[in-house]
PAVEX-41250 format. One record per residue (C-alpha): residue in three letters; x, y, z. Coordinates in steps of 0.001 Angstrom, whole numbers, padded with zeros to 6 digits, always signed. Each point is the difference from the previous one (the first is absolute). Layout:
BEGIN
AlaXYZ...
REM end
This chain:
BEGIN
Met+034564+074182-049367Ile+000727+003659+000804Cys-001345+001071-003386His-003098-002113+000494Leu-000703+001491+003417Ser+000640+003532-001243Phe-002419-000587-002861Thr-002615-001179+002486Val+000542+003092+002150Arg-000687+002227-003025Arg-003151-002023-000738Ile-001228+000426+003559Leu+000453+003757-000088Ala-001759+000149-003350Gly-002807-002126+001441Cys-000460+002388+002901Val-000326+002943-002400Phe-002419-002020-002157Cys-002209-000758+002997Ala-000099+003659+000983Val-000791+001199-003531Phe-002586-002748-000536Thr-001802+000891+003203Thr+000022+003731-000649Asn-001153-000102-003610Phe-002538-002828+000186Ser-003380+000797-001562Trp-003024-001785+001431Gly-001773+000392-003307Gln+002142-002745-001576Ala-002342-002659+001368Asp-003232+001402-001423Asp-000276-002507-002827Glu+000927-003050+002101Pro-002738-002670+000306Arg-001232-001058+003450Ile+001793-003073+001379Pro-001499-002618+002344Trp+001564-000330+003451Asp+001194-003576-000532Glu+001713+000978-003238Ala+001648+002968+001682Gln+001340-002206+002770Gln+001296-002465-002553Leu+001873+002726-001875Phe+001602+001127+003277Lys+001024-003518+000946Ala+001430-000498-003508Gly+002152+003113+000440Ala-001734+001971-002789Tyr+000138+003152+002097Glu+000294+002541-002816Glu-002826-001629-001913Leu-002157-000036+003124Leu+000400+003636+001108Pro-002168+001768-002599Lys-002756-002560+000550Leu+000077+000688+003723Arg-000279+003733-000576Val-003164-000599-001963Gln-001442-002033+002857Thr+000890+002486+002746Gly-001599+002694-002110Ala-003131-002050-000574Asn-000169-001534+003509Pro+001519+002609+002336Trp-001742-001500+003042Asn+001514-003455-000492Asp+003212-000076+002034Thr+001266-003228-001589Trp+000697+001791-003302Trp+001844+002838+001759Tyr+001974-002558+001997Leu+001085-001995-003038Gln+000949+003178-001884Gly+002057+001243+002943Lys+001644-003387+000460Thr+000880-000179-003710Leu+001584+003463+000104Met+001963-000930+003142Thr+001227-003150-001747Leu+001303+002131-002888Gly+001750+002430+002338Arg-002312+002897-000876Tyr-000311+000879+003647Glu-001213+003584-000343Glu-002743-000962-002426Ala-000961-002925+002228Tyr-000230+002346+002976Glu-002296+002382-001876Thr-002169-002878-001251Ile-000435-001444+003487Gln-000726+003390+001481Glu-002720+000562-002594Gly-001428-003428+000728Leu-000134+000806+003700Thr-002024+003145-000691Arg-002640-002365-001426Arg+000422-002883+002467Thr+001327+001481+003224Tyr-000493-003169+002022Ser+001691-002367-002454Ile+002495-002060+002002Ser+001753-001369-003083Leu+000582+003505-001382Arg+001290+001289+003332Leu+002385-002933+000330Leu+001372+000820-003448Ala+000001+003706+000852Ile+002441-000663+002857Glu+002516-001477-002432Ala-000626+002712-002609Ser+000443+002754+002584Lys+003349-001410+001090Phe+001173-000248-003621Asn-000915+003655-000458Asn+001963+001071+003070Thr-003091+000974+001989Pro+000364-002175+003108Glu-002373+002214+001987Glu-002809-000941-002396Ala+000886-003657+000401Arg-000455+000393+003753Glu-003373+001680-000550His-001156-002959-002075Ile+001187-002396+002703Asn-001950+001941+002634Ala-003098-000066-002172Leu+000323-003751-000467Gly+000280-000399+003758Gly-003416+001600+000335Tyr-001475-002177-002742Phe+001380-003103+001681Ser-001699+000893+003288Met-003319+000498-001781Trp-000001-003012-002326Ala+002241-002747+001407Arg-002898-001884+001623Arg-002476+000542-002825Val+001823-001246-003102Arg-001686-002701-002028Ser+001910-000234-003293Pro+003396-001601-000631Asp+001294+003217-001635Ala-000887+002003+003092Leu+001667-002574+002249Ile+003190+000241-002046Glu+000025+003792+000036Leu-000719+000271+003718Gly+002604-002664+000708Gln+002607+002138-001776Val-001119+003012+002046Ala+000245-002074+003179Leu+003596-000932-000784Met+000839+003636-000659Leu-001537+000951+003346Gly+002150-002553+001828Val-002498-002805+000594Glu+001737-003334+000596Pro+000646-001758-003333Arg-001350-003292+001334Ile-003325+001644+000875Val-000168+001651-003410Leu+000769-003256-001765Glu-002622-001966+001913Asn-002777+002593+000210Phe+000314+001738-003347Phe+002103-001689-002668Lys-000936-003616+000737Arg-003662+000952+000305Ala+000214+001615-003425Gln+001310-003294-001395Glu-003099-001845+001226Tyr-002379+001721-002418Glu-001083-001786-003153Asp+000974+003035-002089Thr+003357+000491+001733Pro+002090+002630-001812Thr+003672-000620-000775Glu+000960+002704+002477Ala-001129-002218+002900Tyr+002974-002259-000704Leu+002349+002729-001194Val-000259+002085+003180Ser+000327-003105+002189Gly+003057-001196-001888Lys+001577+003440+000031Leu-000495+000199+003759Ala+001832-003317+000403Leu+002827+001211-002264Asp+000266+003266+001945Lys+000365-001992+003216His+002612-002277-001635Asp-002241-003034+000418Tyr+000870-001440-003402Arg-001507-003417+000583Leu-003396+001477+000856Ala+000246+002386-002948Ser+000684-002890-002363Gln-003001-001923+001329Ile-002313+002993-000394Phe+001064+000757-003567Gln-000230-003647-001025Thr-003549-000121+001370Gly-000850+003202-001836Leu+001364-001348-003273Lys-002443-002884+000134Lys-002776+002576-000395Phe+001857+002550-002093Pro+002564-001927-002073Glu+000695+002884-002394Asp+000415+002790+002512Pro+003502+001503-000410Asp+000152+001476+003512Met-000754-003423+001457Trp+002864-001558-001978Tyr+002284+002856+001037Gly-000836-000559+003680Leu+000771-003693-000332Ala+003322+000847-001663Ala+000874+002477+002766Ser-000633-002666+002643Phe+003011-001886-001383Met+002480+002884+000291Asn+001636-001755+002951Gly-000642-003473-001362Asp+000245-001839-003302Arg+001020+002623-002539Ser-000995-002218-002925Gln-003575+000230+001291Leu+000308+003763+000283Ile+001156+000266-003603Glu-002710-002352-001263Tyr-002822+001906+001698Ala+001369+003455-000838Glu+000278-001029-003652Lys-003589-001262+000183Thr-001053+003427+001270Leu+001800+001766-002831Ser-001566-002344-002547Ile-003399+001306+001157Asn+001103+003617+000493Glu+003265+000934-001676Asn-000095+003401+001729His-000281-001380+003544Val+002640+002111+001752Pro+000010-001867+003358Ser+000892-003218-001845Met+002732+001789-001925Leu+001373+001217+003330Leu-000073-003552+001326Met+001924-001268-003024Ala+002467+002892+000214Glu+000595-000683+003689His+000725-003644-000778Leu+002477+001043-002701Ile+001703+002471+002351Asp+000358-002803+002543Ala+001589-002118-002752Glu+002405+002873-000869Ala-001510+000061-003514Tyr-000100+003792-000028Asp-000240+000490-003775Asp-003043-002275-000134Ala-001546+001792+002978Ile+000418+003336-001772Val-001873-001311-003040Val-002929-001040+002222Leu+000028+003317+001869Asp+000101+001932-003272Asn-003190-001794-001012Ala-001588+000990+003298Leu+000880+003643-000635Lys-001904-000162-003282Val-003125-000541+002110Asn+000816+002491+002753Pro+003029+002253-000691Ile+000250+001131+003632His-000923-003150+001917Pro+001869+000421+003315Asp+000775-003697+000529Val+001291-000414-003549Leu+002266+003014+000440Ala+001104-001292+003407Phe+001150-003238-001652Phe+001865+001998-002645Ala+001695+001832+002871Val+000947-003332+001586Ile+001681-001210-003187Ala+001840+003293-000411Tyr+001239-000063+003608Leu+001168-003599-000409Gln+001920+001003-003135Asn+001581+002983+001763Glu-001902+002523-002150Ile-000829+002209+002947Ala-001114+003106-001905Ala-002431-002033-002131Ala-001285-001814+003085Asp-000634+003271+001829Leu-001897+001325-003020Tyr-002184-003117-000138Arg-000781+000417+003695Lys-000782+003690-000414Thr-002331-000734-002919Ala-001684-002814+001942Leu-000827+002545+002713Ser-001099+002727-002416Ser-003718-000757+000203Trp-000070-000860+003719Lys+002897+001664+001753Thr-000409-001872+003287Asn-000677-003464-001404Pro+001837-002249+002502Asn-000294-003052-002226Val+002538+001365-002506Asp+002896-000030+002438His-001331-003137+001641Gln+000107-001880-003313Ile+003446+001367-000852Gly+001345-000943+003416Arg-001656-003400+000018Lys+001636-001011-003284Leu+003390+001432+000982Ser-000142-001984+003239Gln-000774-003165-001949Lys+003291+000660-001788Tyr+001648+000217+003450Trp+000300+003784-000183Phe-001342+000222+003518Arg+001410+003412+000873Glu-001420+001574-003139Gly-003249-001907+000510Ala-000276+001246+003578Glu+000576+003589-001149Ala-002832-000364-002508Gln-002361-001344+002677Arg+000886+002916+002254Arg-000930+002368-002846Ala-003310-001828-000400Leu-000725+000310+003713Ala+000901+003702-000079Met-002830+000388-002546Asp-002418-002182+001974Pro+001070-001046+003513Lys-002954-002444+000122Phe+001019-001919-003133Ala+000313-003446+001575Leu+001622-001742-002983Ala+002956+002398+000088Lys+000332-000382+003759Leu+000058-003791-000277Gln+002503+000035-002861Leu+002199+002449+001895Ala-000088-002348+002982Gln+001129-002886-002223Asp+002760+002115-001532Leu+001352+001125+003366Leu-000055-003558+001339Arg+002188-000998-002952Leu+002493+002817+000504Gly+001582-001477+003104Ser+000074+000503+003740Thr+000230+003817-000194Phe-003542+000273-001362Glu-001547-003007+001717Asp-001830+001785+002821Glu-001591+002518-002357Gly-000973-002800-002370Trp-001874-001983+002640Lys-001657+003172+001295Leu-001298+000804-003494Ala-001167-003586-000496Asn-002121+000327+003141Glu-001355+003356-001169Ala-000884-001473-003393His-001806-002871+001707Asp-001867+002371+002323Lys-001071+002066-003018Asp-000982-003028-002088Pro-000473-003060+002244Tyr-001385-002075-002881Asn+003090+000321-002145Val+001371-003533+000024Glu+003614+001071-000502Ala-000134+002535+002853Tyr-001629-002546+002300Asn+002587-002638-000834Leu+002869+002400+000624Val-001292+001210+003355Thr-000653-003569+001134Leu+003522-000956-001035Ser+001591+002780+002064Asp-001129-001698+003220Lys+001738-003220-001058Ile+003204+001802-000970Asp+000080+001625+003430Glu+000486-003504+001429Phe+003059-000684-002162Val+003447-000249+001562Val+002498+002486-001444Ile+003582-001213-000414Glu+002150+003052-000671Ser+003453-000421-001513Lys+002463+002409-001552Asn-001917+000391-003269Phe-003395-001631+000549Phe-003206-000048+001979Leu-001178-003621-000214Lys-003626-000445+001123Met-001359-003488+000677Gly-002433-001944+002105Ala+001319-000761+003490Gln+000619-003712-000543Glu+001675+000454-003371Ala+002198+002761+001382Ala+001098-002250+002849Val+000684-002982-002256Tyr+001772+001453-003029Gly-000067+003786+000342Lys+003738+000193+000698Arg+000786-002153-003057Ala-002189+002186-002211Ser+001543+003186+001364Glu+003538-001280-000593Leu-000881-001052-003547Leu-001403+003452-000777Glu+003118+001693+001339Arg+002127-002298-002172Ala-002107+000906-003027Tyr+000395+003678+000873Ser+003783-000197+000208His+000361-001932-003245Leu-002513+001824-002186Thr+000723+003577+001107Glu+003684-000595-000695Lys-000637-001673-003357Tyr-002293+002750-001253Gly+001921+002824+001636Ile-002934+001421+001915Thr-000598+001308+003510Met-003431-000257+001604Asp-001130+003047+001939Glu-002548-001794+002200Lys-000645-003393+001505Thr-002076-002424-002013Thr-003145-001370+001628Val-000690-003692-000648Glu-003366-001387+001093Val-000655-003756+000137Tyr-003679-000971-000020Pro-001116-003355+001433Asn-003421+000463-001627Pro-000095+000278-003825Gly-003170+002086+000253Asp+001801+002586+002146Phe+002898+000002-002448Gly-002495+000687-002805Val-001589+002894+001890Arg+003348+001617+000838Thr+001333-000513-003503Phe-002990+000434-002301Gly-002716+001448+002228Met-001994-003225-000285Pro+000447-003610+001104Gly+000593-002452-002804Asn+002553+000402-002802Pro+001465-003472+000528Gly+003376-000841-001451Tyr+002013+002862+001463Leu+002784-000964+002393Gly+000957+003588+000677Val-000303+003550-001297Cys+002438+002894+000308Phe-001093+003639+000046Gly+003532+001341+000462Pro+000555+000780+003675Val-002789-002438+000934Val-000053-003725-000798Thr-002948-002300+000725Val+000338-003785-000149Asn-002188-002989+000679Ser+001185-002122+002888Pro+001863-003118-001182Thr-002621-002018+001873Thr-002620+001012-002597Arg+001671-001646-002994Gln+002965-002156-000951Ala+002747+002315-001177Asn+003467+000950+001150Trp-000610+003055+002175Glu+003689+000940-000048Ser-000061+000384-003778Val-003258+001978+000273Leu+001525+002520+002420Trp+003105+000335-002162His-002136+000498-003107Glu-002231+002647+001588Phe+002838+001984+001544Cys+001692+000078-003389His-003126+001834-001196Thr+000627+002550+002751Ile+003476+000584-001441Thr-001086+000385-003626Leu-003021+002145+000905Lys+002212+002299+002042Met+002656+000139-002706Thr-002520+000922-002711Arg-002219+002210+002162Asn-002762-002575-000575Arg+000233+000531-003776Ile+000826-003554-000973Pro-002275-002158-002178Arg-001354-003047+001708Trp+001734-002512-002280Leu+003421+001481+000733Ser-000589+000188+003726Glu-001254-003599+000187Gly+002743-001233-002298Ile+002757+001537+002115Ser-001500-001390+003214Val-000139-003548-001387Tyr+003516+000393-001414Glu+001362+001119+003373Glu-001731-002918+001718Ile+001908-002446-002182Glu+003238+001954+000339Glu-000231-000326+003770Asn-001093-003643+000020Ser-000070-002060-003157Ser-002868-002114+001359Trp-002258+003060+000355Gly-001881+001627-002864Arg-001509-001702-003044Arg+001323-002624-002396Met-000772-000773-003628Ser-002871-002466+000087Leu-001519-001869-002927Asp-002940+002404+000084Tyr+002301+003034-000203Arg+002036-001705-002733Glu-003079-000613-002117Arg-001250+003558+000457Ile+003354+001356-001162Leu+000271-002316-002991Asp-003647+000695-000901Arg+000836+003741-000048Lys-002344+000836+002847Met+002405+002468+001575Gln-000891+003684+000218Lys+002125+002691-001598Ile+002247+001614+002588Ser-001864+003327-000046Glu-003309-001860+000502Met+001079-002472+002672Ser-001657+001789+002929Ala-003355-000605-001694Ala+000525-003750+000428Phe-000543+000325+003757Ile-003293+001857-000472Gln-001334-002091-002875Ala+000884-003401+001476Gln-003010-002303+000105Thr+001573-002836+001991Asp+002584-000327+002741Glu+002263-001659-002594Asp-000213+003167-002108Val+001076+002094+002980Gln+002903-002315+000796Phe+001190+000151-003603Ala-000144+003808+000142Tyr+002403-000157+002952Phe+002221-002482-001811Gln+000202+001993-003232Ser+000768+003143+002003Tyr+002829-001873+001696Leu+001295-001319-003327Val+000181+003495-001499Val+001855+001309+003048Lys+002398-002957-000075Phe+000561+000612-003704Ile+000890+003647+000657Phe+002301-000851+002915Asp+001710-002823-001924Ile+000452+001861-003300Tyr+000324+003646+001008Gly+001152-000197+003617Ala-001023+001331+003405Glu+001223+003528-000743Ala-002431+000331-002911Met-002862-001079+002220Gln+001042+002481+002686Lys-000035+002837-002530Val-003433-001009-001269Leu-001367+000163+003543Gln+001663+003362+000606Asp-001569+001409-003171Leu-003430-001228+001053Gly+000482+001927+003237Lys+000614+003138-002060Gly-003350-000399-001727Ile+001343-001441-003267Asn-002378-002603-001419Thr+001000-003652-000114Asp+000485-000313-003756Glu+002323+003024-000103Ala+001975-001217+003030Leu+000472-003432-001558Glu+001040+001504-003334Ser+002550+002257+001699His+001693-002677+002080Val-000963-003390-001439Ala-001404-000017-003537Pro-003013+001280-001956Val-003133-001781+001176Glu-000827-001475-003410Tyr+003480-001503-000206Leu-000325-001231+003591Asn-003302-001662-000853Arg+001564-001898-002892Ser+003255-000952+001695Phe-001720-000995+003233Ala-002503-002173-001885Val+002874-001856-001679Trp+001862-000406+003306Ala-003119-001157+001851Lys-000758-002528-002736Glu+003539-001391+000173Thr-000259-000178+003791Ala-003324-001820-000195Gln+001304-002484-002571Gln+002789-001044+002362Val-002570-001326+002465Gly-000750-003701-000016Gly+003028-001256-001902Asp-000820-001890-003193Tyr-003525-000966+001032Gln-003108+001008-001909Leu-001615+002058+002754Ser-003082+001414-001665Lys-003062-002153-000409Pro-000298-001043-003674Glu-002921+001839-001604Thr+000316-000211-003790Leu-000245-003291-001870Leu+003703+000228-000879Glu+000993+000535+003656Gln-002198-002918+001080Ala+001558-002232-002667Leu+003539+000936+001052Ser-000921-000621+003627Ala-001303-003454-000887Ile+003207-000801-001913Asn+002258+001217+002833Pro-001996-000551+003208Asp+003137+000082+002132Asp+000478+003674-000900Asp-003363+001068+001422Tyr+000635+001389+003500Gln-003607-000090+001166Lys-000459-003565-001218Ala+003227-001075+001718Leu-001156+001638+003231Glu-003402-001678-000227Glu+001649-003395-000522Ala+002200+000553+003061Ala-003045+000991+002077Lys-001737-003174-001144Leu+002965-002085+001193Ile-000174+001718+003395Asp-003718-000780+000248Glu+000855-003631-000718Glu+002770+000167+002654Asp+002570-001057-002583Trp+002707+001916+001773Glu+002931-001248-002079Gly-001822+000720-003243Ala-001019+003446+001230Arg+003528+000707+001130Glu+001455-000888-003390Ala-002606+002087-001860Leu+000354+003047+002231Glu+003797-000025+000022Ile-000080+000189-003791Ile-002516+002868+000136Val+001951+002155+002475Glu+003272-000659-001826Arg-001464+001062-003352Ala-002326+002801+001125Gly+001796+001473+002981Tyr-002053+001760+002682Leu-003523+001148-000856Pro-002041+001756+002710Gly-003673-000389+000794Glu-002351-002806-000940Asp+002382-001277-002681Asn+002783-000677+002481Ala+001541-003505-000174His+002495+000496+002843Gly-002671-000217+002694Met-001262-003276-001443Leu+003536-001373-000190Ala+000735+000954+003626Tyr-003153-001839+001058Val+001100-003101-001925Tyr+003447+000106+001626Gln-001726+000222+003392Lys-002007-003119-000803Leu+003216-001767-001057Asp+001794+001071+003213Glu+002683+001754-002039Ser+000459+002871+002424Glu+003081+001532-001588Lys-001599+000298-003412Glu-003231+001221+001545Leu+001969+002642+001899Glu+001870+001066-003135Thr-003249+000337-001956Leu-001792+001905+002746Met+002904+002424+000267Lys-000328+000741-003704Ile-003640+000879+000605Ala+000873+002205+002976Ala+002693+001780-002018Gln-002589+000914-002633Asp-003100+000654+002074Ala+000093+001470+003507His-003814-000191+000130His-000078-003820-000286Leu-001150-000927+003502Asp-000194-003772-000550Ala+003649-000126-001032Met+001058+002003+003065Lys-001961-002277+002305Arg+001579-003138-001410Leu+003523+001479+000021Met-000445+000899+003647Ala-001202-003510+000820Leu+002995-001573-001758Ala+002408+002290+001821Leu-001582-000880+003348Asp+000199-003722-000716Ala+003668+000367-000968Glu+000709+002263+003001Asp+001510+002437-002486Trp-000414+003051+002213Lys+001243+002599-002492Ser-002409-001279-002626Leu-002777-000196+002559Lys+000587+003676+000817Arg+000033+000901-003673Trp-003207-001756-000935Ser-001811+001042+003185Asn+000743+003601-000924Ala-001165-000664-003563Trp-003312-001309+001313Leu-000348+002977+002352Ala+000500+002335-002967Ile-003263-001414-001353Asn-001982-000481+003211Pro+001567+001549+003098Leu-002901-000995+002243Ala+000423-003733-000600Glu+001183-001827+003093Thr+002052-002771-001635Pro+002733+002150-001611Trp+000539+001909+003248Arg+000485-003334+001754Gly+002495-001006-002671Leu+001870+003284+000272Phe+000023-000207+003804Glu+001483-003487-000062Ala+002534+000928-002678Glu+001240+003033+001941Glu+000267-002052+003189Asn+002151-002597-001712Leu+002101+002651-001741Asn+000673+001551+003427Asp-001459+003326-001138Ser-001728+001045+003208Val-001094+003386-001391Gly-001711-001614-002987Ala-001471-002736+002173Val-001497+002485+002457Ala-001523+002041-002849Ala-001525-003109-001570Gly-001250-001276+003354Glu-001614+003316+000914Ala-001750+000149-003383Leu-001246-003531+000589Val-001367+000979+003424His-002173+002708-001615Leu-001604-002708-002150Glu-001187-001668+003223Pro+001182-003572-000725His-001379-002923+001973Asp+003404-000565+001666Ile+000599+003614+000946Ala+001493-000974+003352Ser+002715-001975-001767Ile+000744+002955-002282His+000426+002349+002972Tyr+002319-002553+001602Arg+002154-000314-003127Ile+000197+003794-000359Ala+001158+000200+003623Lys+002814-002458-000697Gln+001189+002172-002915Leu+000010+003087+002229Ile+001973-001430+002923Lys+003360+001315-001172Ser-001124+003354-001360Asn-002897+001132+002187Lys-000743-001957+003153Lys-002744+002399+001036Ser-001926-000669-003236Ala+000768-003712+000308His-001531+000037+003483Arg-003132+001714-001368Gln-000343-002611-002764Val+000262-002863+002512Leu-002701+001541+002156Met-002265+000323-003088Ala+000657-003672-000763Leu-001062-000950+003514Glu-003026+002261-000200Glu-001126-001995-003042Ala+001021-003398+001455Pro+000363+000099+003823Arg+001355-003584+000146Tyr+002702+000539-002627Arg+002921-001837+001712Asp+002801+001193-002342Ala-001156+003597+000429Tyr+000207-000322+003801Ile+003531-001349-000298Leu+001002+002899-002278Leu-001664+002505+002320Lys+001974-001378+002940Glu+003250+000295-001985Leu-000850+003570-000973Asn-000863+000937+003596Gln+003303-001363+001260Ser+001931+001662-002773Thr-001661+003382+000405Thr+000466-000083+003771Glu+003706-000641-000452Asp+000215+002745-002648Asn-002201+002355+002089Ile-002421+000597-002894Pro-003352+001415+001210Phe-003215-001328-001555
REM end
């Protein structure tokens, strides 16, 4: 990789020299023999990416039609596309001597001036356009003029909504609507991070212009934060029309960087450099890859070259910082955004990204982060991400903060009152265990934010609402999680999982690949509680046996390229399997050393080779181990659905060996209420197959059959097997709690009430169960805690709850007991037992001289 990057650096420097020599020595006479080209043909050549072929033809036209600004514009745009910025500048300047009032040329002149390090000329062009706008804004009649004046309006600070409605949408209403009417509208939506609107605009435009590469590129870009398979499909469509379309190459390269496929990204970026050897965004992405691979000198050179044509281009550092932050390098990302803002203090994108970075760096930077978010919103009130963030800050201000030794836990008021203490204690337990295991000391408190609204979680985490499927996300010193009320999952395992990310990110200085980080977190879940984490399902088994696993070095790509939720879940499971394989075969010390090397900037493959094994060997040995592990699932049953004729024939000969068929037969017996028959069938299945999670689980069916047969002991035994394997299985927890209550088994009632609360802590029933269990176990402290949590859920019998809490407090805190009795009477003034208790308390406190 180092050789490849060094080679690219040499090519870039050579390209810069080439551009300078080409511009200096160019002879205008070369185009004398070129035939005249029609405008439509010229446009087609540009859209097809035939830039070099097009240039001499354009020179003929500007020579023959010097008063036609469209030819000058297209020639200047073509030269800008090729990175011949000085020549483009001279061409545009000459065009403006012929067509002084051309808005399109002046718009392009602004960009050309910046790329020739003459910002004062760019400002002059902007001032001139301001005058043109005042003269012509109310008199335009053509769609082209509407588009041009709309772009000027945006540059002058007119509200985007007004521009969209009064210029761009009006341009789309003409019968001869140009492609630019949709392109500028879609770009505006992309710039404001309104990806849904952008997608709609580009799709509408493609109905009229189905072969326009820029339209396909815009549609692809609208999926950057969505379905990546769509992004790839549309970007590839663009490149099939125009193989030299640099923006689409950048989109593909960015996707590959996100997938940690750096070699593939370099190939794409190299192709982009063949079009424009000094394209600043291409070079910025090269810098990103070099920084991520700890090639600092090469990265600095890429950045320097990216700024060579426009020394104060804020987008270079913004792009570098944005990608570093997406790799959780928030400190380095924030530094890059600060450099961008030093070049242009008004660059809103850098200000917004810096705000996001600071908000992910922990409590020390929080105030500055929110301040910058507000400034970014004030500067660009139509940026969806900035608006969402500022709106969210008001909601976060209402959160309750529970501060413990190592955490700031932020939650809604009710959730904090009900289970905040439990969550805080769990986090402290995770801290003690994981810091000791990994030999690490944290130098700041971790902030954990629990969001009762999934949309707010999405805004805080991704900048946008949506992104369903995430239970939590860790940025290092900041963790965001969805409230357990928003989905059925064990919130205790989620907190443990996310804090483990904090440990591994800290240990590696955020230089850990996603697959390894996720794998370790799932592994540590299961180490702490064997019912947490993920189990080998039939779906996972089939994927492994069908060789659908990723190579270890490519596993992070599985998270990005996943097309279904099942794909994402399997990416987590394979990551866990690899980590388990390393721990089991090579030991915890080897894993510790790998993480330490990553923190030193050593890449993952080298760290694994040094302390575990060469990656190619790991790939082979892990594949064998995973296959053996998968084959152990399901006993001697045929688990896969028979597909070939031979498999179908064997299945017909031995139908009892087909797991799915056996399960279907058992389900049929249940439907027929043949409980004895179902029992016999299911007992055979669970004995032969063991425990299988998910939809293929037979234990849940068997427990239901035992319930119907009133065989409580066997039902209990079966349900406990489910609970031991799956802490997220709410139905099992509910039934176990009910059985314990019926049996007055108070220890079991406490256990299963807590198990239910670990899934949904705002459910009233498990708090009632826990309250009753603690009362009968004579644990007054636990009973009071459960009762107080129940009070915050505002049950219908709240007076009775206050009364029962008072009884638990009589021995330990008569003053608090007295307060609870009074609250009971406030809720139910005729509550006879409460009056009796109040009288006893009054007598007792008078004798003991306890003031109320």
